[in-house]
C-alpha positions in Angstrom: -26.7 46.0 -20.6 -23.2 44.7 -21.3 -21.6 47.7 -19.5 -23.7 47.2 -16.4 -22.8 43.6 -16.3 -19.1 44.3 -16.6 -19.0 47.0 -14.0 -21.1 45.0 -11.6 -24.2 47.2 -11.5 -26.3 44.0 -11.7 -24.7 42.0 -8.9 -27.6 39.5 -8.6 -27.3 38.4 -12.2 -23.4 38.4 -12.1 -23.6 36.1 -9.0 -25.7 33.6 -10.9 -23.3 33.7 -13.8 -20.2 33.2 -11.7 -21.8 30.5 -9.6 -21.8 28.4 -12.8 -18.0 28.4 -12.5 -18.0 26.6 -9.1 -15.2 24.0 -9.1 -13.2 25.8 -11.8 -10.8 27.6 -9.5 -8.6 29.0 -12.4 -11.6 30.7 -14.1 -12.9 32.1 -10.8 -9.4 33.5 -9.9 -9.3 35.3 -13.3 -12.7 36.7 -12.8 -11.7 38.0 -9.4 -9.0 40.1 -11.1 -11.3 41.9 -13.5 -12.5 44.6 -11.1 -13.6 45.2 -7.6 -17.2 44.2 -8.2 -16.3 40.9 -9.8 -13.8 40.3 -7.0 -16.4 40.6 -4.3 -18.6 38.0 -6.0 -15.9 35.6 -7.1 -13.8 35.3 -3.9 -16.7 33.9 -1.7 -17.4 31.3 -4.4 -13.7 30.4 -4.8 -13.2 29.9 -1.0 -16.4 28.0 -0.2 -14.8 24.6 -0.9 -11.0 25.1 -0.9 -10.1 21.6 0.2 -11.4 20.1 -2.9 -9.0 22.0 -5.1 -6.5 19.8 -7.0 -3.6 22.1 -6.0 -0.9 22.5 -3.4 -2.7 23.6 -0.2 -0.6 26.8 0.4 -3.8 28.5 1.5 -3.6 26.7 4.8 -0.9 29.2 5.8 -3.4 32.0 5.1 -6.0 30.3 7.3 -3.5 29.9 10.2 -2.5 33.5 9.9 -6.0 34.4 11.3 -5.3 32.6 14.6 -4.9 34.7 17.7 -1.5 34.9 19.3 -2.2 32.3 21.9 -3.1 29.7 19.3 -0.1 30.7 17.1 2.1 29.7 20.1 0.9 26.1 19.6 2.6 26.2 16.2 6.0 27.1 17.6 6.6 23.7 19.0 6.3 22.3 15.5 8.8 24.9 14.2 6.1 26.5 12.0 6.8 30.1 11.0 3.9 32.0 9.4 5.1 34.6 7.0 2.3 36.5 5.3 3.3 38.4 2.2 0.0 40.4 2.4 -0.7 41.1 6.1 -3.7 43.3 5.3 -6.3 41.1 3.8 -9.3 42.4 1.8 -11.3 39.5 3.0 -11.5 37.1 6.0 -11.3 34.0 3.8 -12.3 31.6 6.6 -15.8 33.2 6.7 -16.6 31.9 3.2 -16.3 28.2 3.9 -19.5 26.4 3.0 -18.3 22.8 2.2 -16.2 20.8 4.7 -15.0 17.3 4.1 -12.9 16.3 7.1 -11.1 13.5 5.1 -10.1 16.1 2.5 -9.1 18.5 5.2 -6.8 15.9 6.7 -5.3 15.1 3.3 -4.5 18.8 2.6 -3.1 19.3 6.0 -0.8 16.3 5.6 0.4 17.7 2.2 1.0 21.1 3.8 2.8 19.6 6.8 5.1 17.5 4.5 6.6 20.8 3.3 6.5 22.9 6.4 7.4 20.6 9.3 10.4 18.2 10.1 9.5 14.5 9.7 9.8 13.7 13.4 7.1 16.3 14.3 4.5 15.6 11.5 2.4 13.0 13.3 1.6 15.1 16.3 1.3 18.3 14.3 -1.5 16.8 12.1 -4.2 16.5 14.7 -3.3 19.9 16.3 -3.5 21.8 13.1 -6.8 20.2 12.0 -8.2 21.0 15.5 -7.0 24.7 15.2 -8.5 25.0 11.7 -11.9 23.6 12.9 -11.9 26.0 15.8 -11.1 28.9 13.4 -14.0 28.0 11.1 -16.4 27.6 14.0 -15.5 30.8 15.7 -15.4 32.8 12.4 -19.1 32.4 12.1 -19.0 29.9 9.3 -22.4 28.4 8.3 -21.8 25.1 6.4 -24.1 23.8 3.7 -22.3 20.4 3.2 -20.4 18.3 5.7 -18.7 14.9 5.6 -17.1 13.2 8.5 -15.3 9.8 9.0 -16.0 9.1 12.6 -13.4 6.5 13.1 -10.8 9.2 12.8 -10.7 11.4 16.0 -9.9 15.0 15.4 -12.4 16.2 17.9 -10.8 17.8 21.0 -12.7 19.1 24.0 -12.2 22.7 22.9 -14.1 21.9 19.7 -17.2 21.0 21.7 -17.0 24.2 23.6 -16.7 26.3 20.4 -19.7 24.5 18.8 -21.7 25.2 22.0 -20.9 28.9 21.6 -21.4 29.1 17.9 -24.5 27.1 16.9 -24.5 28.7 13.4 -21.8 26.2 12.2 -24.3 23.3 11.6 -27.5 25.3 11.6 -27.9 25.6 7.8 -26.6 22.2 6.7 -28.4 20.8 3.6 -26.2 17.7 2.9 -24.5 15.5 5.5 -22.4 12.3 4.9 -21.3 10.2 7.8 -18.7 7.5 7.1 -17.8 5.0 9.9 -14.5 4.0 8.3 -13.2 0.5 9.1 -12.8 0.4 12.8 -14.0 -1.8 15.7 -14.1 1.0 18.2 -15.3 4.6 18.0 -14.1 7.1 20.6 -16.8 8.6 22.9 -16.0 12.0 21.5 -17.1 10.9 18.1 -20.5 9.7 19.3 -20.8 12.9 21.3 -20.0 14.9 18.1 -22.9 13.1 16.3 -25.1 14.1 19.2 -24.1 17.8 18.7 -24.8 17.4 15.0 -28.3 16.1 15.7 -29.0 18.9 18.2 -27.8 21.8 16.1 -28.7 20.8 12.5 -32.4 20.5 11.6 -32.5 21.5 8.0 -30.7 18.6 6.3 -32.2 17.7 3.0 -29.8 14.8 2.0 -28.4 12.4 4.5 -25.9 9.6 3.7 -24.6 7.0 6.1 -21.8 4.8 5.0 -21.8 2.0 7.5 -18.9 -0.3 7.0 -17.8 -3.2 9.4 -18.3 -1.4 12.6 -17.5 -4.2 15.0 -18.8 -4.2 18.6 -19.9 -0.6 19.0 -23.1 -0.8 16.9 -25.9 0.2 19.4 -24.7 3.7 20.5 -23.6 4.4 16.9 -27.0 3.5 15.4 -28.8 5.4 18.1 -26.8 8.5 17.4 -27.4 8.3 13.7 -31.1 7.6 14.2 -31.3 10.8 16.3 -29.9 12.8 13.4 -32.7 11.6 11.3 -35.4 12.3 13.9 -34.1 15.8 14.5 -34.7 16.9 10.8 -37.7 19.0 9.8 -37.8 18.0 6.2 -35.5 15.3 5.0 -36.0 14.5 1.3 -33.2 12.0 0.5 -31.7 9.2 2.5 -28.8 6.9 1.4 -27.6 4.0 3.4 -24.6 1.8 2.7 -24.2 -1.0 5.2 -22.3 -4.3 5.4 -23.4 -7.1 7.8 -25.0 -4.6 10.1 -28.4 -4.5 11.8 -29.6 -1.0 11.1 -33.2 -1.4 12.1 -33.3 1.6 14.5 -32.1 3.8 11.6 -34.8 2.5 9.3 -37.5 3.0 11.9 -36.3 6.6 12.4 -37.4 7.4 8.9 -41.0 7.3 10.1 -40.5 10.8 11.4 -39.8 11.9 7.8 -42.9 10.3 6.2 -44.3 13.6 4.9 -41.0 14.7 3.2 -38.9 11.7 2.2 -38.7 11.5 -1.6 -35.7 9.3 -2.3 -34.5 6.1 -0.5 -31.3 4.3 -1.5 -29.7 1.3 0.1 -26.4 -0.3 -0.9 -24.4 -3.4 0.2 -26.7 -4.4 3.1 -26.8 -8.1 3.9 -29.1 -8.2 6.9 -32.2 -9.9 5.5 -34.2 -9.5 8.7 -34.7 -5.7 8.4 -38.3 -4.5 8.4 -39.0 -1.9 5.7 -42.7 -1.3 6.4 -41.8 2.3 7.2 -41.5 2.9 3.5 -45.3 2.4 3.2 -45.8 5.5 5.3 -43.6 7.7 3.1 -46.4 9.3 1.1 -44.1 11.3 -1.1 -41.6 8.6 -2.0 -40.8 8.8 -5.7 -37.3 7.4 -6.1 -36.1 4.0 -4.9 -32.6 2.7 -5.5 -31.5 -0.8 -4.4 -28.0 -2.0 -5.1 -26.2 -5.2 -4.2 -28.7 -6.2 -1.5 -29.3 -9.5 0.2 -31.3 -11.7 -2.2 -33.4 -13.0 0.8 -34.5 -9.5 1.7 -38.1 -8.4 1.4 -37.2 -4.8 1.0 -39.6 -4.5 -2.1 -42.5 -6.4 -0.4 -44.0 -3.3 1.4 -44.1 -1.2 -1.8 -45.5 -4.1 -3.9 -48.3 -4.7 -1.4 -49.1 -1.1 -0.7 -49.6 2.0 -2.7 -46.7 3.0 -4.9 -46.1 5.9 -7.3 -42.5 5.9 -8.2 -40.8 8.3 -10.7 -37.4 6.5 -10.6 -36.6 2.9 -9.9 -33.1 1.5 -9.9 -32.4 -2.2 -9.1 -28.9 -3.7 -9.3 -28.0 -7.3 -8.4 -31.5 -8.4 -7.5 -34.1 -10.4 -9.4 -35.4 -7.6 -11.6 -38.3 -9.7 -12.9 -39.6 -10.9 -9.5 -43.3 -10.6 -8.7 -42.5 -7.7 -6.3 -40.8 -5.7 -9.1 -43.6 -6.5 -11.5 -46.2 -5.2 -8.9 -44.2 -2.0 -8.3 -44.0 -1.3 -12.1 -47.7 -1.8 -12.4 -48.6 0.5 -9.5 -46.1 3.2 -10.6 -47.7 3.1 -14.0 -47.5 6.3 -16.0 -45.6 8.0 -13.2 -42.4 6.0 -13.9 -39.9 8.0 -16.0 -36.5 6.6 -15.1 -35.8 2.9 -14.9 -32.5 1.0 -14.4 -32.5 -2.8 -14.2 -29.3 -4.8 -13.8 -30.2 -8.4 -12.8 -28.5 -10.5 -10.2 -27.9 -13.4 -12.7 -26.2 -13.1 -16.0 -29.5 -12.6 -17.8 -33.1 -11.5 -17.1 -34.8 -14.8 -16.5 -38.5 -13.9 -17.3 -37.9 -11.3 -19.9 -41.3 -11.7 -21.6 -43.4 -10.9 -18.5 -41.1 -8.0 -17.6 -41.2 -6.4 -21.1 -45.0 -7.0 -21.3 -45.6 -5.1 -18.1 -43.3 -2.2 -19.2 -45.1 -2.1 -22.6 -48.6 -2.0 -21.1 -48.1 0.1 -17.9 -45.1 2.4 -18.3 -45.5 4.6 -21.4 -43.7 7.7 -20.1 -40.2 6.4 -19.5 -37.6 8.9 -20.6 -34.5 7.0 -19.2 -34.2 3.3 -19.8 -31.2 1.2 -18.7 -31.4 -2.6 -19.0 -28.5 -5.0 -18.8 -28.3 -8.6 -20.0 -31.5 -8.5 -22.1 -32.1 -10.4 -25.3 -32.3 -8.4 -28.4 -35.9 -9.7 -29.1 -38.8 -8.4 -31.1 -40.6 -7.7 -27.8 -37.8 -5.5 -26.7 -38.0 -3.6 -30.0 -41.7 -3.1 -29.5 -41.1 -1.7 -26.1 -38.4 0.8 -27.3 -40.7 1.9 -30.1 -43.6 2.5 -27.7 -41.6 5.0 -25.5 -42.4 8.1 -27.4 -40.5 10.4 -25.0 -37.3 8.3 -24.6 -34.2 10.5 -24.3 -31.6 8.2 -22.6 -31.1 4.6 -23.6 -28.6 2.0 -22.3 -28.8 -1.5 -23.6 -26.3 -4.2 -22.8 -27.8 -7.0 -24.9 -27.2 -10.4 -26.2 -28.5 -12.6 -29.0 -27.9 -16.1 -30.2 -29.5 -15.4 -33.6 -27.5 -15.4 -36.8 -25.8 -12.1 -37.7 -28.2 -11.3 -40.5 -31.1 -11.4 -38.0 -29.3 -9.4 -35.4 -28.5 -6.6 -37.9 -32.1 -6.6 -39.0 -33.4 -6.2 -35.5 -30.9 -3.4 -34.7 -32.2 -1.5 -37.7 -35.8 -2.1 -36.5 -35.0 -0.9 -33.0 -33.1 2.2 -33.9 -35.7 3.3 -36.5 -38.4 2.8 -33.9 -36.7 5.0 -31.3 -38.1 8.4 -30.1 -37.2 11.5 -32.1 -36.0 13.0 -28.8 -33.3 10.3 -28.2 -30.0 12.1 -27.4 -28.0 9.5 -25.5 -27.1 5.9 -26.3 -24.9 3.4 -24.4 -24.8 0.3 -26.7 -22.9 -2.9 -25.9 -23.0 -6.6 -26.5 -22.8 -8.4 -23.1 -20.4 -10.8 -24.7 -17.3 -8.7 -25.4 -16.1 -11.2 -27.9 -19.1 -10.7 -30.2 -19.6 -7.7 -32.4 -22.0 -5.0 -31.2 -22.8 -3.6 -34.7 -22.4 0.0 -33.7 -22.0 0.9 -37.4 -25.4 -0.6 -38.2 -26.9 1.3 -35.3 -25.5 4.7 -36.5 -26.1 4.1 -40.2 -29.9 3.9 -39.5 -30.2 6.3 -36.6 -32.3 9.4 -37.3 -32.3 10.7 -33.7 -30.3 13.8 -32.8 -27.7 12.0 -30.7 -25.5 14.1 -28.5 -23.7 11.4 -26.5 -22.6 7.9 -27.5 -20.9 5.1 -25.5 -19.9 2.0 -27.4 -17.3 -0.6 -27.9 -14.5 -0.4 -30.5 -14.3 -2.2 -33.8 -12.9 -1.5 -37.3 -16.3 -0.2 -38.4 -17.0 2.0 -35.3 -14.8 5.0 -36.0 -15.9 5.3 -39.6 -19.6 5.1 -38.6 -19.1 7.8 -36.0 -17.4 10.1 -38.4 -20.1 9.5 -41.1 -22.9 10.2 -38.5 -21.2 13.4 -37.4 -21.0 14.6 -41.0 -24.6 13.8 -41.8 -26.4 14.8 -38.5 -23.9 17.3 -36.9 -25.4 16.7 -33.5 -23.0 14.2 -31.8 -20.7 16.1 -29.4 -19.3 13.5 -26.9 -18.1 9.9 -27.3 -16.7 7.2 -25.1 -15.3 4.0 -26.7 -14.5 0.9 -24.7 -11.2 -0.9 -25.3 -9.9 1.5 -28.0 -6.5 2.0 -29.5 -6.4 5.5 -28.1 -3.9 6.9 -30.5 -5.8 5.9 -33.6 -9.2 6.9 -32.1 -8.0 10.3 -31.0 -6.3 11.0 -34.4 -9.4 10.1 -36.4 -12.2 11.5 -34.2 -10.8 14.7 -32.7 -12.0 16.8 -35.7 -15.6 15.7 -35.1 -16.3 14.9 -31.4 -14.8 15.2 -28.0 -13.6 11.9 -26.5 -14.4 11.6 -22.8 -13.8 9.2 -20.0 -16.7 6.9 -19.1 -17.5 8.8 -15.8 -17.5 12.1 -17.7 -20.2 11.1 -20.2 -22.4 8.4 -18.6 -25.9 9.4 -17.7 -26.9 7.9 -14.4 -30.4 7.0 -13.4 
């Protein structure tokens, strides 16, 4: 078996193994050097998303070497000389592109230009080279799976539209699309036209994200073009909208065409309280709802609280998390709810008792719980103890009780937790007060793998003692540490990670 794997006689299995190295360009490059079979599998993976590499973009020269002689003449005016050390390529690397972020493409082209071209010619060269690369990818028969565009930046020349018309494969297999408006008052007609091409040629998008910043006066044609992208999809499952002071009603109404497929709806930073969200009632498969930093006067939750609701995941940030609408949604989701994140608009949850009572009586199957600004009360302890399948717990708590009572309640809480608990983020909402991480760990019987906590004299010793006894803890993030002391003491027992590397999101 090992010999067959190494020689590539089981290519399907090898492809699965090597796909796990996506994003690790160094390892993939080494694998490509093992033998011919591994090379054939590794190279397409390595070159599917080259513009995300954190390396010098020398590969742009290789891409440009594939241009025909007429296009290469365009480079002469910028005094670009393409010298290819290996004129006979084993692969046509442009064919392997699957992920294209036009903002990353622009960044890498600028980096490459800064080395290759005199300063006086760089500005005009930037758009030309980006346009040539886009044309190359389109005409090479590339079929993208992920695409991101900032439409306030105009890289779209007439010849690009012609190439897209002749090569409809370019967008035909898209699964993920992100459209960012940037921060401009005006969008060129070619950008709106480009969105129309996207709507016409891509029908298989599963995840769609619109980042709608301050778009000024050109709202109507932009919203219409984006709504048409939604309408043209056969089976959209996830829709994310970030908007600021923008009437996006046509975009929301367009979701009615996806009522049999839409599973996740997310909205951020939208402050138009007049938007009608009744369309969500028609989305019969909706199971994930995420609302972040939304207008407090909005009635976005009203349709779901009044109608049928069967959510698996609910995330609410900077809204009243204990409002009557939220309570009704929790009741109706009942045992279906598994992942819950509540970060209230005010500094604390106002009606904690009613919220905790609903969770205790109606939501027994929660595996992920994240609550901020909650009192460390006996009712909270009862809730945690009732969640028999809890795996991920984030509590940012407060208490005005004496230290002896706080410690006793922490002991009660951690002893009551599920035996499946593998992740804890534990903080006191008042940074000046102790969080008693040492008490938590001293009485924890769960097989923790990840821990996020604040620093204190007792913290490091408690983590080390827990590692020695349980031998399950692998990764730790500590807020406000003295890094030298922390690394020195903990590196023998756990791996210290940045917050973004360890946090479990809802």
